[in-house]
Every structure is written in structure tokens, then in C-alpha cells.
N, C-alpha and C positions, 0 to 999 in steps of 0.2 A: 092492211096489215104489211109485217113486211119481215122482206125478202131478205136473205144472207148470203152470197157467194162465195165462196171457197175464197181463201189466203193465194198470195203469189200473182205472181204472173204470168200468159204463157206468151208464147217469144215473137210472136205479132206485134202483139202487146209493149214488149222490149225496145222491139225494133223501129217501131215509131216513137215512141218515147230519145233514142238516140237520132235519133230528123234532129230532132226538137233540142236536141244538146243534151242532154239531159243522161246519164250514161254508170252507170254499174260497174265496181270494181268486179269480179270473178268469183269470190263468194257467194256475194249477196244476189247478182246475178245466175247464183249457184242455186242457195234456199228459193229465189223466187219461181222459178223454172220449175224447183222439187216442189214447191210445197203452190203451184198450180196446176200440180199431177198428182200432189197426195188426199187420197179422198177414206183416210181411216176415220173413226171418229173414238169417240171416249168409252172403254165401257166405266158404267158402277164401283170397277175394282181401280180404275185409275184417279178416277173422282176422291174413291177410298184413302187410297196410297198420297197423294197429296197432300187430303184431311189431315190425316196420320204424319205425314212427313214434315209438316207444315203447321203442327196442331193445331184445326184452324176449324172451325166447319163449315159450308157454305151453304146457300137456303136455299130449300132442299127448290126452288123455283130453276136461281141458274144455276144447281148443278144438273136440272132436269135440258136446260140452257143448253148446257158445255156437248149431252150426251147426243141431243139429235142436230146441234146444229156447228160446233163446236169452231166459234168464235166467227172472224170472218168482213166481210164489207159489208152492209145495209143497206137497201134501198125500199123505203126513202132512207138518205142519211142523217139527215136535220135534226133534232129536239129540240123545244121550246121548254126554257125550266120557268121556275113560278115567279122569276120576274119578268120572264115575257126573252125573254134573249134567248136566239137561238146557237145552238154547236152545231159543226157538220160534225159528223163522228168519220171518220180515217176506218178504224179498222178495230172491230172487238178481239181479246186476244185470244188464242187459243189453247186446247191440254197439249193439245197435240201436233207439231209441223214440223214442217224442216226450216221454217225460218224463224231460225233462232229471238229476233225483236220482236216477236207474235206471240211471243210462248207466257201463258198467266202466268210459271214460273217461274220464268228468267226476268221476268217486270216485280214481278211482290216477290223478291232478294233484291233487284237495284234498286230498287224505292225503298226498303225499309231501313229505316229512321230518319226517311224526308216524309214521308207522308202519316197524320195520322194512326196511332197502333190499332187494331184493326179493322181498318180498309185495305182492298183491295183493287189494285189497278186493274180495271175490267175491260176501258179501249181507252183508244183515246182519236185527241180529236185533230183536225186537218193543221190548224194553227197548233200543233203540240200539247194541250190541256193534255190531264187523263182526264179519270174517271172511274170513282171511286167507288165500291162497295162493300156497305157494314158485312163481316166477321162474326160468327162467333170462336172467343179464342175458348180451347179445351186446352 
């Protein structure tokens, strides 16, 4: 069973990373903290608005996933593809979140023209790869 923790970071996590030399600019730090405290889940109406705005239809099970979990950090975080290659997932994008870089819509528009038409970037790996989901054009 996969569990999902919310996006963002607690202040203690940011402080621990800072001690290791990993720092964030003020905007990113604020977004990480806000996202960590953010518990809102998208409604059916939010999903429909996203579909209408972007002229697409999400697969039903993915829409349900968004309304239940709203993306997040998976645990366990590793998937094995058909070739046997393992991919470590950093996060699944969220429909609603203060963390701009993790928003589904932000990523959808950022990758248009760089990914095959009809696909949606739903997650990213720790190495920077994106995971794509086929959606229906309307």
C-alpha cells in the first residue's frame, strides 16, 4: 500500500538541510512552509474546471487520486518499469498547492510542446525525469 505525505517541508526539515549547506531563497522557503501546512484537497468542481480550462479529460482513477491525495510524496517511492529499471519518485504533482513548482497545471503548461500531445506530467523523479499520463483530448 502506497502512502502519500503532503507536499512542502516543516521548518525543522528546512533547518536540517540548511545545516548541510542546502538553502532555499525566501520565496521557495515560504512556499515549502505553506505547502506543508496546506491540507486542502481538490473538489470534483476543481477537477472539472481544470479539464475545461485545458480542454482535456482526466482518466477517472487519476481524478479520484487527485481528490483523495492531491499529489504528494509517495512511500514507498520506487517503481519498477517493464524493463526492470527502477525509478525513484520525488513527488506527484498536486492540483491545489501553494508550492507553484508542484502544481499540475503549472507543469502541464511548462512542458507543452516538449512532451507528446495528449500527455500530462503527473510526477517527477529524483533525477529530474517526468512521469507522463495519457489523457483524453476534448
